[in-house]
C-alpha positions as CSV (number, residue, x, y, z in Angstrom):
1,X,148.5,174.0,-85.6
2,X,147.8,177.9,-85.1
3,X,150.7,180.1,-83.9
4,X,150.2,182.4,-81.3
5,X,151.8,186.2,-82.2
6,X,153.1,188.4,-79.7
7,X,150.0,190.4,-80.3
8,X,147.6,187.7,-78.9
9,X,150.2,187.1,-75.8
10,X,149.9,190.8,-74.7
11,X,145.8,190.3,-75.3
12,X,145.5,187.2,-73.3
13,X,148.2,189.4,-70.1
14,X,145.6,192.2,-70.5
15,X,142.9,190.0,-70.2
16,X,143.9,187.9,-66.8
17,X,145.4,191.5,-65.2
18,X,141.5,192.7,-65.6
19,X,140.2,189.6,-63.7
20,X,143.0,190.0,-61.3
21,X,142.0,193.7,-60.8
22,X,138.1,192.7,-60.6
23,X,138.9,189.6,-58.6
24,X,139.2,192.1,-55.0
25,X,137.4,195.1,-56.6
26,X,134.3,195.2,-53.9
27,X,136.9,194.6,-51.1
28,X,138.3,197.8,-52.7
29,X,135.6,199.8,-52.9
30,X,133.8,198.8,-49.2
31,X,136.8,199.3,-47.9
32,X,137.6,202.3,-49.6
33,X,133.9,203.7,-48.2
34,X,134.9,202.6,-44.7
35,X,137.9,204.3,-44.6
36,X,136.4,207.6,-45.8
37,X,133.9,207.5,-43.0
38,X,136.8,207.1,-40.9
39,X,138.6,210.2,-42.0
40,X,135.5,212.4,-42.0
41,X,134.3,211.3,-38.3
42,X,137.0,213.3,-36.4
43,X,137.2,216.4,-38.5
44,X,132.7,217.1,-38.2
45,X,134.1,220.0,-35.7
46,X,137.4,220.9,-37.5
47,X,135.5,221.1,-41.1
48,X,132.1,222.2,-42.6
49,X,129.5,220.1,-42.3
50,X,128.0,220.8,-45.3
51,X,131.3,220.4,-47.5
52,X,131.8,217.3,-45.8
53,X,128.2,215.3,-46.0
54,X,129.0,216.6,-49.9
55,X,132.0,214.5,-50.1
56,X,130.8,211.4,-48.6
57,X,127.9,211.6,-51.2
58,X,130.3,211.7,-54.1
59,X,131.9,208.8,-52.1
60,X,128.9,206.8,-52.1
61,X,127.8,208.0,-55.6
62,X,131.0,206.7,-56.8
63,X,130.6,203.5,-54.8
64,X,127.7,202.8,-56.0
65,X,129.3,203.6,-60.0
66,X,132.0,200.7,-59.5
67,X,129.6,198.6,-58.3
68,X,127.5,198.4,-61.1
69,X,130.7,198.3,-63.3
70,X,131.4,194.7,-61.2
71,X,128.0,193.3,-61.9
72,X,128.2,194.3,-65.7
73,X,132.1,192.8,-65.7
74,X,130.0,189.6,-63.5
75,X,127.8,189.3,-66.3
76,X,128.8,190.3,-69.7
77,X,132.7,190.2,-69.6
78,X,134.3,187.8,-72.4
79,X,138.8,188.3,-73.0
80,X,137.4,190.7,-76.3
81,X,136.1,193.2,-73.7
82,X,138.9,193.2,-71.4
83,X,140.2,196.9,-73.0
84,X,136.8,198.2,-71.8
85,X,136.7,197.1,-68.4
86,X,140.0,197.6,-68.2
87,X,139.1,201.7,-68.5
88,X,135.9,201.6,-66.5
89,X,138.5,200.6,-63.6
90,X,140.9,203.2,-64.6
91,X,138.2,205.5,-64.2
92,X,136.6,204.4,-61.3
93,X,140.3,204.6,-59.5
94,X,140.6,208.3,-61.0
95,X,137.5,209.3,-59.4
96,X,138.2,207.5,-56.2
97,X,142.2,209.2,-56.3
98,X,140.5,213.1,-57.2
99,X,138.4,212.2,-54.2
100,X,140.8,211.7,-51.8
101,X,143.0,214.3,-53.2
102,X,140.0,216.8,-52.6
103,X,139.8,216.0,-49.5
104,X,143.7,215.9,-48.6
105,X,143.5,219.8,-49.5
106,X,140.5,220.9,-48.5
107,X,139.6,219.3,-45.5
108,X,143.3,220.1,-43.8
109,X,143.1,221.0,-40.4
110,X,145.6,224.0,-40.4
111,X,145.0,224.6,-36.7
112,X,145.4,220.9,-35.2
113,X,149.3,219.2,-35.8
114,X,147.2,215.4,-34.2
115,X,144.8,215.7,-37.0
116,X,147.1,216.6,-39.4
117,X,149.1,213.4,-38.4
118,X,145.6,211.6,-37.9
119,X,144.8,212.2,-41.7
120,X,148.7,211.1,-42.7
121,X,148.8,207.8,-41.7
122,X,145.2,207.3,-43.4
123,X,146.9,208.7,-46.9
124,X,149.4,206.8,-46.5
125,X,148.1,203.7,-45.5
126,X,145.6,204.1,-48.5
127,X,148.0,204.7,-50.6
128,X,150.6,201.4,-50.0
129,X,147.3,199.4,-50.0
130,X,146.6,200.0,-53.3
131,X,150.4,199.1,-54.6
132,X,149.4,195.6,-53.0
133,X,145.3,195.3,-54.7
134,X,146.4,197.6,-58.1
135,X,149.2,196.9,-59.3
136,X,148.7,194.3,-61.6
137,X,147.2,197.5,-64.0
138,X,149.3,200.7,-63.7
139,X,146.9,202.7,-65.4
140,X,144.9,201.7,-62.5
141,X,147.3,202.1,-59.8
142,X,148.7,205.6,-60.6
143,X,145.1,206.7,-61.6
144,X,144.5,206.3,-58.1
145,X,147.9,207.3,-56.5
146,X,149.2,210.5,-57.9
147,X,145.7,212.5,-57.5
148,X,145.4,210.7,-53.8
149,X,148.8,211.8,-52.7
150,X,150.2,214.3,-54.5
151,X,147.1,217.5,-53.3
152,X,148.3,216.8,-50.0
153,X,152.2,216.8,-50.4
154,X,151.4,220.6,-51.7
155,X,149.3,221.6,-49.4
156,X,151.8,220.7,-46.5
157,X,154.5,222.7,-48.6
158,X,152.4,225.6,-48.0
159,X,152.4,225.7,-44.8
160,X,155.7,227.1,-44.9
161,X,157.5,226.0,-41.8
162,X,160.0,223.7,-41.8
163,X,158.5,220.7,-39.9
164,X,155.7,220.6,-42.8
165,X,158.5,221.4,-45.5
166,X,160.5,217.9,-44.2
167,X,157.1,216.4,-44.4
168,X,155.8,217.2,-48.0
169,X,159.4,216.0,-49.0
170,X,158.6,212.7,-46.9
171,X,155.4,212.1,-48.4
172,X,156.6,213.1,-52.0
173,X,159.6,210.8,-51.8
174,X,156.8,207.8,-49.9
175,X,154.7,208.6,-53.6
176,X,158.0,208.0,-55.8
177,X,158.8,204.9,-53.5
178,X,155.3,203.1,-54.2
179,X,155.3,204.7,-58.0
180,X,158.9,202.8,-58.5
181,X,157.8,199.6,-56.8
182,X,154.3,199.5,-58.3
183,X,156.3,199.7,-61.6
184,X,158.5,196.7,-60.3
185,X,155.8,194.7,-58.9
186,X,153.9,195.1,-62.3
187,X,156.8,193.7,-64.5
188,X,157.5,190.6,-62.6
189,X,153.6,189.9,-63.1
190,X,153.5,190.9,-66.3
191,X,156.6,188.8,-66.7
192,X,155.4,185.5,-64.6
193,X,151.8,185.3,-66.9
194,X,153.6,185.7,-70.2
195,X,155.7,182.7,-69.2
196,X,152.4,181.1,-67.7
197,X,150.7,181.7,-71.1
198,X,153.4,180.8,-73.0
199,X,154.1,177.6,-71.3
200,X,150.7,176.8,-71.9
201,X,150.6,177.6,-75.5
202,X,153.7,175.3,-76.0
203,X,151.7,172.4,-73.7
204,X,149.2,172.9,-76.5
205,X,151.2,172.8,-79.2
206,X,152.9,169.8,-77.6
207,X,149.9,168.1,-77.5
208,X,148.4,169.0,-81.3
209,X,151.8,167.5,-82.4
210,X,151.1,164.2,-80.0
211,X,147.2,163.8,-81.6
212,X,149.4,164.4,-85.1
213,X,151.6,162.3,-84.2
214,X,148.8,159.7,-83.2
215,X,146.8,160.1,-86.1
216,X,150.1,159.6,-88.7
217,X,151.1,156.8,-86.8
218,X,147.4,155.0,-87.2
219,X,147.1,156.1,-90.5
220,X,150.7,154.7,-91.0
221,X,149.4,151.3,-89.0
222,X,146.2,151.5,-92.0
223,X,148.3,151.7,-94.4
224,X,150.5,148.8,-93.7
225,X,147.4,147.2,-92.8
226,X,145.6,147.5,-96.7
227,X,149.3,147.0,-98.3
228,X,150.3,144.2,-96.1
229,X,147.3,142.2,-97.0
230,X,147.1,143.4,-101.1
231,X,151.4,142.2,-101.0
232,X,151.0,139.1,-98.9
233,X,148.2,137.5,-101.0
234,X,150.5,137.0,-104.3
235,X,153.4,136.1,-101.8
236,X,151.6,133.6,-100.1
237,X,150.7,132.4,-103.7
238,X,154.5,132.5,-104.8
239,X,155.5,130.2,-101.7
240,X,152.9,128.1,-102.2
241,X,154.3,127.4,-106.1
242,X,158.2,127.4,-104.8
243,X,157.1,125.0,-102.6
244,X,155.7,122.4,-105.5
245,X,158.6,123.0,-107.2
246,X,160.9,122.3,-104.2
247,X,159.6,119.1,-103.8
248,X,159.2,117.8,-107.6
249,X,162.1,119.5,-109.3
250,X,165.3,117.2,-109.0
251,X,167.3,118.5,-112.1
252,X,170.5,120.2,-110.6
253,X,170.4,123.1,-112.8
254,X,166.8,124.1,-112.5
255,X,167.5,123.4,-108.5
256,X,169.9,126.3,-108.5
257,X,167.1,128.6,-109.8
258,X,164.9,127.3,-107.6
259,X,166.7,127.9,-104.5
260,X,167.8,131.5,-105.9
261,X,163.6,131.9,-105.7
262,X,163.9,130.2,-102.3
263,X,166.3,132.6,-100.8
264,X,164.4,135.8,-102.6
265,X,161.4,134.6,-101.0
266,X,162.5,134.2,-97.8
267,X,163.9,137.5,-98.0
268,X,160.8,139.0,-98.8
269,X,158.8,136.7,-96.3
270,X,161.6,138.2,-93.5
271,X,160.5,141.8,-94.1
272,X,156.3,140.6,-94.0
273,X,156.9,139.1,-90.8
274,X,159.2,141.9,-89.0
275,X,156.4,143.8,-90.1
276,X,153.6,141.8,-88.7
277,X,155.4,141.2,-85.4
278,X,155.6,145.2,-85.2
279,X,151.4,145.2,-85.6
280,X,150.9,142.6,-83.7
281,X,152.9,143.9,-80.6
282,X,151.2,147.3,-80.8
283,X,147.7,145.5,-81.3
284,X,148.6,144.1,-77.9
285,X,147.4,140.7,-79.3
286,X,150.8,138.7,-78.7
287,X,150.9,136.7,-75.4
288,X,153.4,135.4,-73.5
289,X,153.2,131.5,-72.2
290,X,156.0,131.2,-69.9
291,X,157.1,128.2,-68.4
292,X,160.2,126.8,-67.7
293,X,163.4,125.5,-69.8
294,X,166.9,124.8,-69.9
295,X,169.2,127.3,-71.7
296,X,170.9,125.2,-73.0
297,X,168.8,123.4,-75.6
298,X,168.3,127.0,-76.9
299,X,172.0,128.0,-77.0
300,X,172.6,124.5,-78.9
301,X,169.9,125.2,-81.5
302,X,171.1,129.3,-82.3
303,X,174.6,127.6,-82.4
304,X,173.5,125.2,-85.3
305,X,171.5,127.9,-86.9
306,X,174.6,130.8,-86.9
307,X,178.0,128.6,-86.9
308,X,177.5,128.4,-90.9
309,X,177.0,132.4,-90.7
310,X,180.0,133.2,-88.1
311,X,182.1,131.1,-89.9
312,X,181.7,132.6,-93.5
313,X,182.8,135.8,-92.2
314,X,185.6,134.3,-90.4
315,X,184.1,134.8,-86.8
316,X,184.7,132.7,-83.5
317,X,181.2,131.8,-82.4
318,X,181.2,130.6,-78.8
319,X,178.6,129.2,-76.8
320,X,179.8,128.8,-73.4
321,X,177.6,125.4,-72.0
322,X,174.4,126.8,-69.6
323,X,173.3,124.8,-66.7
324,X,170.5,127.3,-66.0
325,X,167.0,127.1,-66.2
326,X,164.5,130.2,-66.8
327,X,161.2,131.1,-67.0
328,X,160.0,132.7,-69.9
329,X,158.5,132.1,-73.4
330,X,161.0,130.3,-75.2
331,X,159.7,131.4,-78.7
332,X,159.6,135.2,-77.6
333,X,163.2,134.5,-75.5
334,X,164.5,133.0,-78.8
335,X,163.3,135.6,-81.3
336,X,165.6,138.4,-78.8
337,X,168.3,136.4,-79.0
338,X,168.4,135.6,-82.6
339,X,168.4,139.6,-83.3
340,X,171.4,139.9,-81.0
341,X,173.1,137.0,-81.9
342,X,172.1,138.1,-86.0
343,X,173.3,141.6,-85.2
344,X,176.2,140.4,-83.6
345,X,177.3,138.8,-87.0
346,X,176.6,141.3,-89.3
347,X,178.1,144.3,-87.0
348,X,181.4,142.3,-86.7
349,X,184.4,142.1,-89.1
350,X,186.7,140.3,-87.1
351,X,187.4,138.6,-83.7
352,X,184.6,136.6,-82.1
353,X,181.4,136.2,-80.6
354,X,180.0,135.0,-77.3
355,X,176.9,134.2,-75.7
356,X,177.0,133.1,-71.8
357,X,174.9,132.9,-69.1
358,X,175.1,134.4,-65.6
359,X,173.2,133.4,-62.5
360,X,172.3,136.8,-60.5
361,X,170.4,136.7,-57.1
362,X,166.8,135.4,-58.6
363,X,167.8,136.2,-62.4
364,X,169.8,134.7,-64.9
365,X,172.0,137.5,-67.1
366,X,172.2,136.1,-71.0
367,X,174.9,138.1,-72.6
368,X,175.6,138.5,-76.3
369,X,178.8,139.7,-77.0
370,X,181.0,140.8,-79.6
371,X,184.4,142.3,-80.9
372,X,182.9,144.5,-83.6
373,X,182.2,148.2,-84.6
374,X,180.8,149.3,-81.1
375,X,178.3,151.9,-80.3
376,X,178.5,155.5,-80.0
377,X,176.8,156.2,-76.2
378,X,175.0,159.0,-78.2
379,X,173.3,156.5,-80.3
380,X,172.7,153.9,-77.5
381,X,168.9,154.6,-76.8
382,X,168.6,155.4,-80.9
383,X,169.2,151.7,-81.8
384,X,165.7,150.9,-80.3
385,X,163.8,153.3,-82.6
386,X,162.1,151.7,-85.8
387,X,164.1,151.8,-89.1
388,X,167.1,153.2,-87.7
389,X,170.3,151.7,-88.3
390,X,173.9,152.4,-87.5
391,X,176.2,152.7,-90.5
392,X,173.7,152.0,-93.1
393,X,172.8,155.4,-94.7
394,X,172.3,153.6,-98.4
395,X,169.6,151.5,-96.9
396,X,171.2,148.5,-97.8
397,X,168.6,145.4,-97.1
398,X,171.4,143.1,-97.0
399,X,172.4,144.9,-93.7
400,X,168.7,144.7,-92.7
401,X,165.2,146.6,-92.0
402,X,166.4,148.2,-88.6
403,X,163.1,147.1,-87.3
404,X,164.7,144.2,-85.2
405,X,165.6,146.0,-82.0
406,X,162.8,148.2,-82.1
407,X,160.8,144.6,-81.9
408,X,163.7,143.1,-79.5
409,X,162.4,146.6,-77.2
410,X,159.0,145.6,-77.1
411,X,158.8,141.9,-76.9
412,X,161.0,142.0,-73.9
413,X,159.0,144.7,-72.5
414,X,156.1,142.1,-72.6
415,X,157.9,139.6,-71.3
416,X,159.3,141.7,-68.3
417,X,162.8,141.0,-69.3
418,X,164.9,144.4,-68.9
419,X,167.6,144.8,-71.5
420,X,171.3,146.7,-71.8
421,X,173.5,147.6,-74.2
422,X,177.4,148.1,-73.0
423,X,178.8,148.9,-76.2
424,X,182.5,150.9,-76.1
425,X,183.0,152.0,-80.7
426,X,185.4,150.0,-82.5
427,X,186.1,147.5,-79.6
428,X,182.9,146.0,-79.6
429,X,179.5,145.6,-77.7
430,X,177.6,143.2,-75.5
431,X,173.7,143.1,-75.2
432,X,172.2,141.6,-72.4
433,X,168.7,140.7,-71.2
434,X,167.6,139.7,-67.1
435,X,165.3,136.9,-67.3
436,X,163.6,135.1,-63.6
437,X,165.3,131.7,-63.2
438,X,163.4,129.0,-63.7
439,X,162.9,125.9,-61.1
440,X,165.1,123.4,-62.2
441,X,162.4,120.1,-60.8
442,X,160.0,122.0,-63.2
443,X,161.5,122.2,-66.5
444,X,159.2,121.1,-69.7
445,X,161.3,119.8,-72.1
446,X,161.2,121.8,-75.5
447,X,161.6,118.8,-78.7
448,X,161.2,120.1,-81.7
449,X,159.9,117.6,-83.6
450,X,161.5,116.7,-87.0
451,X,158.4,116.7,-89.8
452,X,158.9,114.1,-92.4
453,X,157.7,114.4,-96.3
454,X,156.1,111.5,-96.7
455,X,154.2,110.9,-100.0
456,X,150.4,109.4,-99.2
457,X,151.4,110.3,-95.7
458,X,148.0,112.0,-95.7
459,X,145.2,109.9,-98.0
460,X,142.7,109.5,-95.7
461,X,142.4,113.3,-95.3
462,X,139.6,115.9,-96.9
463,X,140.9,119.6,-96.2
464,X,138.3,122.2,-96.6
465,X,140.2,125.1,-98.0
466,X,137.9,128.6,-98.5
467,X,139.8,131.7,-100.8
468,X,138.8,133.9,-102.8
469,X,142.4,134.7,-104.7
470,X,142.1,131.7,-107.4
471,X,146.1,131.9,-108.0
472,X,146.2,131.3,-103.6
473,X,143.5,128.4,-104.6
474,X,145.5,126.3,-106.9
475,X,149.0,127.0,-105.4
476,X,147.3,125.5,-101.7
477,X,145.4,122.2,-103.7
478,X,148.6,122.0,-105.6
479,X,150.4,122.1,-102.7
480,X,148.7,119.3,-100.1
481,X,148.1,117.2,-103.4
482,X,151.9,116.6,-103.5
483,X,151.3,115.6,-99.2
484,X,148.7,113.4,-100.7
485,X,145.6,115.0,-99.0
486,X,142.4,115.4,-100.4
487,X,141.2,119.2,-100.8
488,X,138.0,121.0,-101.2
489,X,139.1,124.7,-102.8
490,X,136.8,127.1,-103.6
491,X,135.8,130.7,-103.5
492,X,132.9,130.5,-100.4
493,X,131.5,128.9,-98.3
494,X,128.2,127.7,-100.1
495,X,130.4,126.3,-103.2
496,X,132.5,124.2,-100.6
497,X,129.1,122.8,-98.6
498,X,128.0,122.1,-102.2
499,X,131.0,120.6,-103.1
500,X,131.2,118.0,-99.7
501,X,127.9,117.6,-100.3
502,X,128.1,116.3,-103.7
503,X,131.4,113.6,-103.1
504,X,129.5,113.2,-99.9
505,X,132.4,113.8,-98.3
506,X,133.0,115.1,-94.0
507,X,135.7,117.5,-93.6
508,X,138.7,117.1,-91.4
509,X,140.7,120.2,-91.3
510,X,139.6,123.7,-92.6
511,X,141.3,126.4,-94.0
512,X,139.7,129.8,-94.2
513,X,140.9,133.5,-95.4
514,X,140.2,135.9,-93.2
515,X,139.3,138.2,-95.4
516,X,136.3,136.8,-98.2
517,X,134.2,139.0,-100.9
518,X,131.4,140.6,-99.5
519,X,131.2,140.6,-95.3
520,X,131.9,137.4,-94.9
521,X,134.8,136.5,-93.2
522,X,136.7,133.3,-92.3
523,X,135.3,133.3,-88.9
524,X,132.3,132.7,-90.3
525,X,133.1,130.4,-93.0
526,X,134.7,127.8,-90.1
527,X,131.4,128.4,-87.4
528,X,128.8,127.4,-90.2
529,X,130.8,124.6,-91.2
530,X,131.2,123.5,-87.3
531,X,127.8,124.3,-87.0
532,X,126.9,121.6,-90.4
533,X,129.7,118.9,-89.5
534,X,131.0,119.4,-85.7
535,X,132.6,121.8,-83.5
536,X,135.8,119.8,-83.0
537,X,137.2,119.8,-86.4
538,X,140.5,122.1,-86.3
539,X,140.6,125.4,-88.1
540,X,143.1,127.7,-89.4
541,X,142.7,131.2,-90.3
542,X,144.9,132.5,-92.6
543,X,144.9,136.3,-93.1
544,X,147.5,138.7,-94.6
545,X,145.9,141.7,-92.2
546,X,148.2,143.7,-89.5
547,X,145.5,146.0,-88.8
548,X,145.2,146.2,-85.4
549,X,141.3,145.6,-84.9
550,X,141.1,142.4,-87.2
551,X,143.9,140.9,-85.4
552,X,141.8,141.6,-82.3
553,X,138.6,140.0,-83.9
554,X,140.7,136.8,-85.1
555,X,142.2,136.8,-81.5
556,X,138.7,137.1,-79.5
557,X,137.5,134.1,-82.1
558,X,139.8,131.8,-80.1
559,X,140.8,130.0,-84.1
560,X,144.5,129.1,-85.1
561,X,146.1,131.8,-87.2
562,X,148.8,131.7,-89.5
563,X,149.6,134.8,-91.7
564,X,150.5,135.4,-94.9
565,X,152.9,134.7,-96.9
566,X,152.4,131.4,-94.9
567,X,155.9,128.6,-94.6
568,X,154.6,125.3,-95.8
569,X,156.1,123.9,-92.6
570,X,153.7,125.5,-90.9
571,X,150.9,123.9,-92.9
572,X,151.9,120.6,-93.1
573,X,152.0,120.9,-89.4
574,X,148.5,121.8,-89.2
575,X,147.9,118.8,-91.2
576,X,149.9,116.5,-89.1
577,X,147.6,118.4,-86.2
578,X,144.1,117.3,-88.2
579,X,145.6,113.8,-88.6
580,X,146.0,113.2,-85.0
581,X,142.7,114.8,-84.4
582,X,141.3,112.3,-87.0
583,X,142.9,109.4,-84.8
584,X,142.0,109.9,-82.0
585,X,138.7,110.5,-82.9
586,X,138.5,107.3,-84.5
587,X,140.0,105.6,-81.5
588,X,137.6,107.1,-79.5
């Protein structure tokens, strides 16, 4: 970004001064011509006709020359020519001032006091008018004012009597006053122009910085998308293999190692899920599905999930009974509440954490209050910034990533639920969210169905899985086989169709990675298999991409989407849906 130097500002100001002068130049020169005629008309009987004709002829020639200069300005002016046209205007003003000065000295009617006062009125009027029209550029103003008014001042003084000397002094004071006010007005204009250009430059700098920030944000998103895809692939395979170990390993010593592996994988998965949430919210592909539901069910679920974590820190975790219903997206609202509760436990070392709901007119206010470290007033807005954390300069990952509240703020905006924080350092904090009150008569009960892991539960199901990563295929095959499914795991669409044809099988469900080798995508694979075997087959796209355009593309396809690494429970839920779909088809 190029910085504007003081000389650049000076050049811009000069250019603007010239524009102001030439904007009124035609009016100035033609009014000057009209007043010149009005000056000499009463003097025709007092001054030699030849002198008057010569003078007015010179005035007309000067008017023509200045008009030509104006035409040249209109046709050719560029900012770099500002000094040239400033000189033209200055010379024209000097010429006009000299002609008026000559008239004031040579045409002075010594024998007629009335004509003297008439001449003084015209001269002082023209000088006063020049203050308004020429003060934008001092050389032009002084080039006209001094030559036009000084000769008549001298002529008055030379008359010798007290009246004319007094008039001479008065005109000189008038001349000095105009010179002073011209300087003041010019300084004011210069300051105004400088401030305007500085503000314009500041706005331009801010615009460029905004563009650079947007470019950096796009680059960041692309980097995260690429890195996420490449890292999610092995992580997804790792989760699949650890799930197989989890279901097959029974020895206590080995079981402990498997549990530790699962804990590490869960932490890594949490990091990717946070990045994914940010990307989905920025892409605008996350859609709120609001329903009426009771808060008590959510409270009970959260109490069950967080009671052990609070107990381990010696904290009292209290969920006050809530009989109110709200209208919101249960999953997204729960995500906000989980973040509030997690932060309350993380930043509270002693005391209690209380979760409650209060009815306020047509909204329900949900509060999460703690007796923790609190948040300084000057940091209560910064906590919603990505990767911002209080009291974690070492970036200890056990204290989170600093993405939680950034995600909360975006989800709250999506849901149109205002969030507030009230906090006193060393005393505690209260995070609140205002949710539209629900209709108790229209409450849709949300029941979480436990998925029972029963061997051979899906013996009759055939699942086609297309992924160009060998480790992913091996992991998926091992996991699905432990559930009793028949799985056709291939790297390409053609291989999948060949295997199905050879084994004379029809797929009951389809799982496809979004990004495949070559130009094919998971969307293309599903569409081809639907065309071959029927479009009522449940299909799932699995991807590690978080790039905005790809997320929109998958969202617009209408197929179910899961992001790598995929929890086995979500895959089992898909298989359960495949089984129910098959049962319905067989029934009808």
